[in-house]
DOMAR-451291 format. One record per residue: residue in three letters; z, y negated, x negated of N, C-alpha, C in turn. Coordinates in nm, 2 decimals, padded with zeros to 4 digits, always signed. Each point is the difference from the previous one (the first is absolute). Layout:
# DOMAR-451291
{titi = ALA; n_pz = Z; n_py = Y; n_px = X; ca_pz = Z; ca_py = Y; ca_px = X; c_pz = Z; c_py = Y; c_px = X}
...
This chain:
# DOMAR-451291
{titi = MET; n_pz = +00.00; n_py = +00.12; n_px = -00.08; ca_pz = +00.00; ca_py = -00.12; ca_px = +00.08; c_pz = +00.00; c_py = -00.13; c_px = -00.09}
{titi = LYS; n_pz = +00.08; n_py = +00.01; n_px = -00.11; ca_pz = +00.00; ca_py = -00.12; ca_px = -00.09; c_pz = -00.14; c_py = -00.02; c_px = -00.06}
{titi = LYS; n_pz = -00.07; n_py = +00.10; n_px = -00.03; ca_pz = -00.13; ca_py = -00.01; ca_px = -00.06; c_pz = -00.10; c_py = -00.07; c_px = +00.09}
{titi = ILE; n_pz = +00.00; n_py = +00.04; n_px = +00.13; ca_pz = -00.08; ca_py = -00.06; ca_px = +00.10; c_pz = +00.03; c_py = -00.14; c_px = +00.02}
{titi = PHE; n_pz = +00.13; n_py = -00.03; n_px = +00.01; ca_pz = +00.04; ca_py = -00.14; ca_px = +00.01; c_pz = -00.04; c_py = -00.09; c_px = -00.12}
{titi = LEU; n_pz = +00.01; n_py = +00.06; n_px = -00.12; ca_pz = -00.04; ca_py = -00.07; ca_px = -00.12; c_pz = -00.15; c_py = -00.02; c_px = -00.01}
{titi = ILE; n_pz = -00.08; n_py = +00.10; n_px = +00.05; ca_pz = -00.14; ca_py = -00.02; ca_px = +00.00; c_pz = -00.05; c_py = -00.10; c_px = +00.10}
{titi = LEU; n_pz = +00.06; n_py = +00.00; n_px = +00.12; ca_pz = -00.03; ca_py = -00.10; ca_px = +00.10; c_pz = +00.04; c_py = -00.14; c_px = -00.04}
{titi = LEU; n_pz = +00.11; n_py = -00.02; n_px = -00.07; ca_pz = +00.05; ca_py = -00.12; ca_px = -00.05; c_pz = -00.10; c_py = -00.05; c_px = -00.11}
{titi = THR; n_pz = -00.04; n_py = +00.08; n_px = -00.09; ca_pz = -00.10; ca_py = -00.03; ca_px = -00.10; c_pz = -00.13; c_py = -00.05; c_px = +00.06}
{titi = LEU; n_pz = -00.05; n_py = +00.08; n_px = +00.10; ca_pz = -00.13; ca_py = -00.04; ca_px = +00.06; c_pz = +00.01; c_py = -00.14; c_px = +00.07}
{titi = THR; n_pz = +00.12; n_py = -00.02; n_px = +00.06; ca_pz = +00.02; ca_py = -00.13; ca_px = +00.07; c_pz = +00.00; c_py = -00.12; c_px = -00.10}
{titi = VAL; n_pz = +00.07; n_py = +00.02; n_px = -00.11; ca_pz = +00.00; ca_py = -00.10; ca_px = -00.10; c_pz = -00.13; c_py = -00.03; c_px = -00.06}
{titi = VAL; n_pz = -00.08; n_py = +00.11; n_px = -00.03; ca_pz = -00.13; ca_py = -00.01; ca_px = -00.06; c_pz = -00.10; c_py = -00.06; c_px = +00.09}
{titi = SER; n_pz = +00.01; n_py = +00.03; n_px = +00.13; ca_pz = -00.10; ca_py = -00.06; ca_px = +00.10; c_pz = +00.03; c_py = -00.15; c_px = +00.01}
{titi = GLY; n_pz = +00.12; n_py = -00.05; n_px = -00.02; ca_pz = +00.03; ca_py = -00.14; ca_px = +00.00; c_pz = -00.06; c_py = -00.08; c_px = -00.12}
{titi = CYS; n_pz = -00.05; n_py = +00.08; n_px = -00.09; ca_pz = -00.07; ca_py = -00.07; ca_px = -00.12; c_pz = -00.15; c_py = +00.00; c_px = +00.01}
{titi = SER; n_pz = -00.05; n_py = +00.00; n_px = +00.12; ca_pz = -00.14; ca_py = +00.00; ca_px = +00.02; c_pz = -00.07; c_py = -00.13; c_px = -00.04}
{titi = SER; n_pz = +00.08; n_py = -00.11; n_px = -00.02; ca_pz = -00.06; ca_py = -00.13; ca_px = -00.05; c_pz = -00.04; c_py = +00.02; c_px = -00.14}
{titi = TRP; n_pz = +00.05; n_py = +00.10; n_px = -00.07; ca_pz = -00.04; ca_py = +00.02; ca_px = -00.14; c_pz = -00.13; c_py = +00.07; c_px = -00.02}
{titi = VAL; n_pz = -00.05; n_py = +00.05; n_px = +00.11; ca_pz = -00.13; ca_py = +00.08; ca_px = +00.00; c_pz = -00.11; c_py = -00.10; c_px = -00.03}
{titi = TYR; n_pz = -00.09; n_py = +00.03; n_px = -00.09; ca_pz = -00.11; ca_py = -00.08; ca_px = -00.03; c_pz = -00.11; c_py = +00.01; c_px = +00.11}
{titi = LYS; n_pz = -00.05; n_py = -00.11; n_px = +00.05; ca_pz = -00.11; ca_py = +00.00; ca_px = +00.09; c_pz = -00.12; c_py = -00.07; c_px = -00.06}
{titi = TYR; n_pz = -00.12; n_py = +00.07; n_px = +00.01; ca_pz = -00.12; ca_py = -00.05; ca_px = -00.06; c_pz = -00.05; c_py = -00.13; c_px = +00.08}
{titi = ASP; n_pz = -00.06; n_py = -00.09; n_px = -00.07; ca_pz = -00.08; ca_py = -00.10; ca_px = +00.07; c_pz = -00.13; c_py = +00.06; c_px = +00.05}
{titi = ILE; n_pz = -00.04; n_py = -00.03; n_px = +00.12; ca_pz = -00.12; ca_py = +00.05; ca_px = +00.06; c_pz = -00.10; c_py = -00.11; c_px = +00.00}
{titi = VAL; n_pz = -00.11; n_py = +00.02; n_px = -00.08; ca_pz = -00.10; ca_py = -00.10; ca_px = -00.01; c_pz = -00.13; c_py = +00.05; c_px = +00.06}
{titi = GLN; n_pz = -00.07; n_py = -00.09; n_px = +00.09; ca_pz = -00.12; ca_py = +00.05; ca_px = +00.06; c_pz = -00.10; c_py = -00.12; c_px = +00.00}
{titi = GLY; n_pz = -00.13; n_py = +00.03; n_px = -00.01; ca_pz = -00.10; ca_py = -00.10; ca_px = +00.01; c_pz = -00.05; c_py = -00.05; c_px = -00.13}
{titi = ASN; n_pz = -00.07; n_py = -00.12; n_px = +00.01; ca_pz = -00.05; ca_py = -00.06; ca_px = -00.12; c_pz = +00.10; c_py = -00.10; c_px = -00.06}
{titi = TYR; n_pz = +00.05; n_py = +00.03; n_px = -00.12; ca_pz = +00.09; ca_py = -00.10; ca_px = -00.06; c_pz = -00.09; c_py = -00.12; c_px = -00.05}
{titi = LEU; n_pz = +00.04; n_py = -00.12; n_px = +00.05; ca_pz = -00.07; ca_py = -00.12; ca_px = -00.03; c_pz = +00.09; c_py = -00.09; c_px = -00.08}
{titi = ASN; n_pz = -00.06; n_py = -00.06; n_px = -00.11; ca_pz = +00.08; ca_py = -00.10; ca_px = -00.07; c_pz = -00.08; c_py = -00.13; c_px = +00.00}
{titi = THR; n_pz = +00.06; n_py = -00.11; n_px = -00.02; ca_pz = -00.06; ca_py = -00.13; ca_px = +00.00; c_pz = -00.11; c_py = -00.01; c_px = -00.10}
{titi = ARG; n_pz = +00.01; n_py = +00.06; n_px = -00.11; ca_pz = -00.10; ca_py = -00.01; ca_px = -00.11; c_pz = -00.13; c_py = +00.05; c_px = +00.05}
{titi = ASP; n_pz = +00.00; n_py = +00.12; n_px = +00.08; ca_pz = -00.13; ca_py = +00.05; ca_px = +00.05; c_pz = -00.05; c_py = -00.09; c_px = +00.12}
{titi = ILE; n_pz = +00.09; n_py = -00.05; n_px = +00.08; ca_pz = -00.05; ca_py = -00.08; ca_px = +00.12; c_pz = -00.06; c_py = -00.13; c_px = -00.05}
{titi = ASP; n_pz = +00.06; n_py = -00.05; n_px = -00.11; ca_pz = -00.06; ca_py = -00.13; ca_px = -00.06; c_pz = -00.14; c_py = +00.02; c_px = -00.05}
{titi = LYS; n_pz = -00.05; n_py = +00.12; n_px = -00.01; ca_pz = -00.14; ca_py = +00.02; ca_px = -00.05; c_pz = -00.10; c_py = -00.01; c_px = +00.12}
{titi = LEU; n_pz = +00.05; n_py = +00.00; n_px = +00.12; ca_pz = -00.09; ca_py = -00.01; ca_px = +00.12; c_pz = -00.06; c_py = -00.13; c_px = +00.01}
{titi = ARG; n_pz = -00.13; n_py = +00.00; n_px = +00.03; ca_pz = -00.08; ca_py = -00.13; ca_px = +00.02; c_pz = -00.08; c_py = +00.01; c_px = +00.13}
{titi = VAL; n_pz = -00.03; n_py = -00.11; n_px = +00.05; ca_pz = -00.09; ca_py = -00.01; ca_px = +00.12; c_pz = -00.14; c_py = +00.05; c_px = -00.04}
{titi = GLU; n_pz = -00.07; n_py = +00.07; n_px = +00.09; ca_pz = -00.13; ca_py = +00.05; ca_px = -00.03; c_pz = -00.01; c_py = +00.12; c_px = -00.09}
{titi = MET; n_pz = +00.12; n_py = +00.07; n_px = -00.03; ca_pz = +00.00; ca_py = +00.12; ca_px = -00.07; c_pz = -00.06; c_py = +00.11; c_px = +00.09}
{titi = THR; n_pz = -00.07; n_py = +00.10; n_px = -00.06; ca_pz = -00.05; ca_py = +00.11; ca_px = +00.08; c_pz = +00.11; c_py = +00.10; c_px = +00.02}
{titi = LYS; n_pz = -00.02; n_py = +00.09; n_px = +00.09; ca_pz = +00.09; ca_py = +00.11; ca_px = +00.03; c_pz = +00.03; c_py = +00.09; c_px = -00.12}
{titi = GLU; n_pz = -00.10; n_py = +00.02; n_px = -00.08; ca_pz = +00.01; ca_py = +00.08; ca_px = -00.12; c_pz = +00.09; c_py = -00.07; c_px = -00.10}
{titi = GLN; n_pz = -00.01; n_py = -00.13; n_px = -00.01; ca_pz = +00.08; ca_py = -00.08; ca_px = -00.09; c_pz = +00.15; c_py = +00.00; c_px = +00.04}
{titi = VAL; n_pz = +00.02; n_py = -00.01; n_px = +00.13; ca_pz = +00.14; ca_py = +00.00; ca_px = +00.06; c_pz = +00.06; c_py = +00.14; c_px = -00.03}
{titi = LYS; n_pz = -00.08; n_py = +00.11; n_px = +00.02; ca_pz = +00.05; ca_py = +00.13; ca_px = -00.02; c_pz = +00.03; c_py = +00.02; c_px = -00.14}
{titi = TYR; n_pz = -00.07; n_py = -00.05; n_px = -00.09; ca_pz = +00.02; ca_py = +00.01; ca_px = -00.15; c_pz = +00.14; c_py = -00.07; c_px = -00.03}
{titi = VAL; n_pz = +00.02; n_py = -00.12; n_px = +00.06; ca_pz = +00.12; ca_py = -00.07; ca_px = -00.03; c_pz = +00.13; c_py = +00.05; c_px = +00.06}
{titi = LEU; n_pz = -00.01; n_py = +00.04; n_px = +00.13; ca_pz = +00.12; ca_py = +00.04; ca_px = +00.08; c_pz = +00.00; c_py = +00.15; c_px = +00.03}
{titi = GLY; n_pz = -00.11; n_py = +00.07; n_px = -00.02; ca_pz = +00.00; ca_py = +00.14; ca_px = +00.04; c_pz = -00.05; c_py = +00.02; c_px = +00.14}
{titi = THR; n_pz = +00.00; n_py = +00.12; n_px = +00.05; ca_pz = -00.05; ca_py = +00.03; ca_px = +00.13; c_pz = +00.11; c_py = -00.04; c_px = +00.10}
{titi = PRO; n_pz = -00.03; n_py = -00.06; n_px = +00.11; ca_pz = +00.10; ca_py = -00.04; ca_px = +00.10; c_pz = +00.06; c_py = +00.11; c_px = +00.07}
{titi = VAL; n_pz = +00.13; n_py = -00.01; n_px = +00.04; ca_pz = +00.06; ca_py = +00.10; ca_px = +00.07; c_pz = -00.05; c_py = +00.02; c_px = +00.14}
{titi = VAL; n_pz = -00.03; n_py = -00.12; n_px = +00.06; ca_pz = -00.05; ca_py = +00.01; ca_px = +00.14; c_pz = -00.13; c_py = -00.08; c_px = +00.01}
{titi = SER; n_pz = -00.10; n_py = +00.06; n_px = +00.06; ca_pz = -00.13; ca_py = -00.08; ca_px = +00.03; c_pz = -00.05; c_py = +00.06; c_px = +00.13}
{titi = ASN; n_pz = -00.06; n_py = -00.09; n_px = +00.07; ca_pz = -00.05; ca_py = +00.04; ca_px = +00.14; c_pz = -00.14; c_py = +00.07; c_px = -00.02}
{titi = SER; n_pz = -00.01; n_py = +00.12; n_px = +00.05; ca_pz = -00.13; ca_py = +00.07; ca_px = -00.01; c_pz = -00.11; c_py = -00.06; c_px = +00.07}
{titi = PHE; n_pz = +00.03; n_py = -00.07; n_px = +00.11; ca_pz = -00.11; ca_py = -00.07; ca_px = +00.08; c_pz = -00.03; c_py = -00.14; c_px = -00.04}
{titi = ARG; n_pz = +00.10; n_py = -00.07; n_px = -00.06; ca_pz = -00.02; ca_py = -00.14; ca_px = -00.04; c_pz = +00.06; c_py = -00.01; c_px = -00.14}
{titi = ASP; n_pz = -00.08; n_py = +00.01; n_px = -00.10; ca_pz = +00.05; ca_py = +00.00; ca_px = -00.14; c_pz = +00.01; c_py = -00.14; c_px = -00.06}
{titi = ASP; n_pz = +00.04; n_py = -00.10; n_px = +00.08; ca_pz = +00.01; ca_py = -00.13; ca_px = -00.05; c_pz = +00.14; c_py = -00.04; c_px = -00.04}
{titi = ASP; n_pz = +00.10; n_py = +00.08; n_px = +00.02; ca_pz = +00.13; ca_py = -00.03; ca_px = -00.03; c_pz = +00.06; c_py = +00.12; c_px = -00.08}
{titi = TRP; n_pz = +00.05; n_py = -00.03; n_px = -00.12; ca_pz = +00.07; ca_py = +00.11; ca_px = -00.07; c_pz = +00.14; c_py = -00.03; c_px = -00.01}
{titi = HIS; n_pz = +00.09; n_py = +00.10; n_px = +00.03; ca_pz = +00.14; ca_py = -00.02; ca_px = +00.00; c_pz = +00.06; c_py = +00.07; c_px = -00.12}
{titi = TYR; n_pz = +00.07; n_py = -00.07; n_px = -00.09; ca_pz = +00.07; ca_py = +00.06; ca_px = -00.11; c_pz = +00.15; c_py = -00.01; c_px = +00.04}
{titi = VAL; n_pz = +00.06; n_py = +00.12; n_px = +00.02; ca_pz = +00.14; ca_py = +00.00; ca_px = +00.04; c_pz = +00.08; c_py = +00.07; c_px = -00.10}
{titi = TYR; n_pz = +00.12; n_py = -00.05; n_px = -00.03; ca_pz = +00.09; ca_py = +00.06; ca_px = -00.10; c_pz = +00.14; c_py = +00.00; c_px = +00.06}
{titi = THR; n_pz = +00.06; n_py = +00.12; n_px = +00.01; ca_pz = +00.14; ca_py = +00.01; ca_px = +00.05; c_pz = +00.08; c_py = +00.07; c_px = -00.10}
{titi = ILE; n_pz = +00.13; n_py = -00.03; n_px = +00.00; ca_pz = +00.10; ca_py = +00.07; ca_px = -00.08; c_pz = +00.13; c_py = +00.00; c_px = +00.07}
{titi = ARG; n_pz = +00.06; n_py = +00.12; n_px = +00.01; ca_pz = +00.13; ca_py = +00.02; ca_px = +00.05; c_pz = +00.09; c_py = +00.03; c_px = -00.11}
{titi = LEU; n_pz = +00.09; n_py = -00.09; n_px = -00.03; ca_pz = +00.10; ca_py = +00.01; ca_px = -00.11; c_pz = +00.10; c_py = +00.11; c_px = +00.03}
{titi = GLY; n_pz = +00.01; n_py = +00.10; n_px = -00.08; ca_pz = +00.09; ca_py = +00.11; ca_px = +00.03; c_pz = +00.14; c_py = -00.03; c_px = +00.01}
{titi = LYS; n_pz = +00.05; n_py = -00.08; n_px = -00.09; ca_pz = +00.14; ca_py = -00.03; ca_px = -00.01; c_pz = +00.05; c_py = -00.08; c_px = +00.12}
{titi = SER; n_pz = -00.08; n_py = -00.10; n_px = +00.05; ca_pz = +00.05; ca_py = -00.09; ca_px = +00.10; c_pz = -00.07; c_py = +00.02; c_px = +00.13}
{titi = ASP; n_pz = -00.11; n_py = +00.08; n_px = +00.01; ca_pz = -00.08; ca_py = +00.02; ca_px = +00.12; c_pz = -00.07; c_py = -00.12; c_px = +00.04}
{titi = GLU; n_pz = -00.01; n_py = -00.10; n_px = -00.09; ca_pz = -00.08; ca_py = -00.12; ca_px = +00.03; c_pz = -00.15; c_py = +00.03; c_px = +00.00}
{titi = PHE; n_pz = -00.07; n_py = -00.06; n_px = +00.10; ca_pz = -00.14; ca_py = +00.02; ca_px = +00.02; c_pz = -00.08; c_py = -00.12; c_px = -00.03}
{titi = VAL; n_pz = -00.09; n_py = +00.00; n_px = -00.09; ca_pz = -00.08; ca_py = -00.11; ca_px = -00.04; c_pz = -00.15; c_py = +00.03; c_px = +00.03}
{titi = LYS; n_pz = -00.07; n_py = -00.09; n_px = +00.07; ca_pz = -00.14; ca_py = +00.01; ca_px = +00.03; c_pz = -00.08; c_py = -00.12; c_px = -00.04}
{titi = LYS; n_pz = -00.10; n_py = +00.02; n_px = -00.08; ca_pz = -00.09; ca_py = -00.11; ca_px = -00.04; c_pz = -00.14; c_py = +00.04; c_px = +00.05}
{titi = GLU; n_pz = -00.08; n_py = -00.10; n_px = +00.05; ca_pz = -00.13; ca_py = +00.02; ca_px = +00.05; c_pz = -00.10; c_py = -00.11; c_px = -00.05}
{titi = LEU; n_pz = -00.12; n_py = +00.04; n_px = -00.03; ca_pz = -00.10; ca_py = -00.09; ca_px = -00.04; c_pz = -00.13; c_py = +00.04; c_px = +00.08}
{titi = ILE; n_pz = -00.06; n_py = -00.10; n_px = +00.07; ca_pz = -00.12; ca_py = +00.03; ca_px = +00.08; c_pz = -00.11; c_py = -00.08; c_px = -00.06}
{titi = VAL; n_pz = -00.11; n_py = +00.07; n_px = -00.04; ca_pz = -00.11; ca_py = -00.07; ca_px = -00.06; c_pz = -00.11; c_py = +00.00; c_px = +00.11}
{titi = HIS; n_pz = -00.05; n_py = -00.12; n_px = +00.04; ca_pz = -00.10; ca_py = -00.01; ca_px = +00.11; c_pz = -00.13; c_py = -00.03; c_px = -00.07}
{titi = PHE; n_pz = -00.10; n_py = +00.08; n_px = +00.05; ca_pz = -00.14; ca_py = -00.01; ca_px = -00.05; c_pz = -00.09; c_py = -00.06; c_px = +00.10}
{titi = VAL; n_pz = -00.10; n_py = -00.08; n_px = -00.04; ca_pz = -00.11; ca_py = -00.04; ca_px = +00.09; c_pz = -00.13; c_py = +00.03; c_px = -00.08}
{titi = ASP; n_pz = -00.08; n_py = +00.08; n_px = +00.06; ca_pz = -00.13; ca_py = +00.04; ca_px = -00.06; c_pz = +00.02; c_py = +00.07; c_px = -00.13}
{titi = GLY; n_pz = +00.11; n_py = +00.08; n_px = -00.01; ca_pz = +00.03; ca_py = +00.08; ca_px = -00.12; c_pz = +00.06; c_py = -00.08; c_px = -00.11}
{titi = LYS; n_pz = +00.04; n_py = -00.12; n_px = +00.02; ca_pz = +00.06; ca_py = -00.08; ca_px = -00.11; c_pz = +00.13; c_py = -00.06; c_px = +00.05}
{titi = VAL; n_pz = +00.10; n_py = -00.01; n_px = -00.09; ca_pz = +00.13; ca_py = -00.05; ca_px = +00.03; c_pz = -00.01; c_py = -00.14; c_px = +00.06}
{titi = ASN; n_pz = +00.07; n_py = -00.02; n_px = +00.12; ca_pz = +00.00; ca_py = -00.13; ca_px = +00.07; c_pz = +00.14; c_py = -00.06; c_px = -00.01}
{titi = LYS; n_pz = +00.10; n_py = +00.08; n_px = +00.02; ca_pz = +00.14; ca_py = -00.05; ca_px = +00.00; c_pz = +00.10; c_py = +00.12; c_px = -00.03}
{titi = VAL; n_pz = +00.12; n_py = -00.04; n_px = -00.04; ca_pz = +00.10; ca_py = +00.10; ca_px = -00.03; c_pz = +00.13; c_py = -00.05; c_px = +00.08}
{titi = THR; n_pz = +00.06; n_py = +00.10; n_px = +00.07; ca_pz = +00.12; ca_py = -00.03; ca_px = +00.08; c_pz = +00.11; c_py = +00.10; c_px = -00.03}
{titi = GLY; n_pz = +00.12; n_py = -00.02; n_px = +00.04; ca_pz = +00.10; ca_py = +00.10; ca_px = -00.02; c_pz = +00.13; c_py = -00.06; c_px = -00.06}
{titi = ASP; n_pz = +00.07; n_py = +00.08; n_px = -00.07; ca_pz = +00.13; ca_py = -00.04; ca_px = -00.06; c_pz = -00.01; c_py = -00.06; c_px = -00.13}
{titi = PHE; n_pz = -00.11; n_py = -00.01; n_px = -00.06; ca_pz = -00.02; ca_py = -00.06; ca_px = -00.13; c_pz = -00.07; c_py = -00.14; c_px = +00.01}
{titi = ASP; n_pz = +00.03; n_py = -00.09; n_px = -00.09; ca_pz = -00.06; ca_py = -00.13; ca_px = +00.00; c_pz = -00.15; c_py = +00.02; c_px = -00.04}
{titi = GLN; n_pz = -00.08; n_py = -00.09; n_px = +00.05; ca_pz = -00.14; ca_py = +00.00; ca_px = -00.04; c_pz = -00.01; c_py = -00.05; c_px = -00.14}
{titi = PRO; n_pz = -00.08; n_py = +00.07; n_px = -00.08; ca_pz = -00.02; ca_py = -00.04; ca_px = -00.14; c_pz = -00.04; c_py = -00.14; c_px = -00.02}
{titi = LYS; n_pz = +00.04; n_py = -00.08; n_px = -00.10; ca_pz = -00.03; ca_py = -00.14; ca_px = -00.01; c_pz = -00.15; c_py = -00.02; c_px = -00.03}
{titi = ASP; n_pz = -00.06; n_py = +00.10; n_px = -00.06; ca_pz = -00.15; ca_py = -00.01; ca_px = -00.03; c_pz = -00.08; c_py = +00.07; c_px = +00.10}
{titi = PHE; n_pz = +00.05; n_py = +00.04; n_px = +00.11; ca_pz = -00.07; ca_py = +00.08; ca_px = +00.10; c_pz = -00.13; c_py = -00.06; c_px = +00.04}
{titi = ASN; n_pz = +00.00; n_py = -00.13; n_px = +00.03; ca_pz = -00.12; ca_py = -00.06; ca_px = +00.05; c_pz = -00.11; c_py = -00.03; c_px = -00.10}
{titi = THR; n_pz = +00.03; n_py = +00.04; n_px = -00.13; ca_pz = -00.10; ca_py = -00.01; ca_px = -00.10; c_pz = -00.07; c_py = +00.13; c_px = -00.02}
{titi = PRO; n_pz = -00.13; n_py = +00.01; n_px = +00.04; ca_pz = -00.07; ca_py = +00.13; ca_px = -00.01; c_pz = -00.02; c_py = +00.04; c_px = -00.15}
{titi = LEU; n_pz = -00.01; n_py = +00.13; n_px = -00.01; ca_pz = -00.03; ca_py = +00.05; ca_px = -00.14; c_pz = -00.14; c_py = -00.04; c_px = -00.04}
{titi = GLU; n_pz = -00.03; n_py = -00.02; n_px = -00.12; ca_pz = -00.13; ca_py = -00.03; ca_px = -00.05; c_pz = -00.09; c_py = +00.12; c_px = +00.02}
{titi = GLY; n_pz = -00.12; n_py = -00.03; n_px = +00.04; ca_pz = -00.10; ca_py = +00.10; ca_px = +00.03; c_pz = -00.07; c_py = +00.05; c_px = -00.13}
C-alpha cells in the first residue's frame, strides 16, 4: 500500500512540472523579411516576384492577379500566435501594388531598369 501511495504521489508531483516541458515553435507559410520585400518594384513580372519572394502560399486558380504570402508562427512556450501577410496585386501580369502587414518599400514606385 505504501508503494502505491508513493507512486501516486510521485506522479502527481511530476505532472505539476508540465511547464518544464519544451514545446516547439510551429512555423508555417512563407517567411518574409523586410530585406526581401524592399526588393519589390512596380511593373515587376510574376517570375521576378517569384524569384524574390518564392511561390505564394495562396493564389486563386480562377483569377491569378493577387498573390498572398502568409506566414504564421505559434510560439510553443507562450502559445502566442503571430500572423504576417503580404498581398501582391498584379495588373496585366505586372506588379501594381502591395498591401498587407508590411510597409510599402520606399523605392517601390521606381520601376526596374529594362
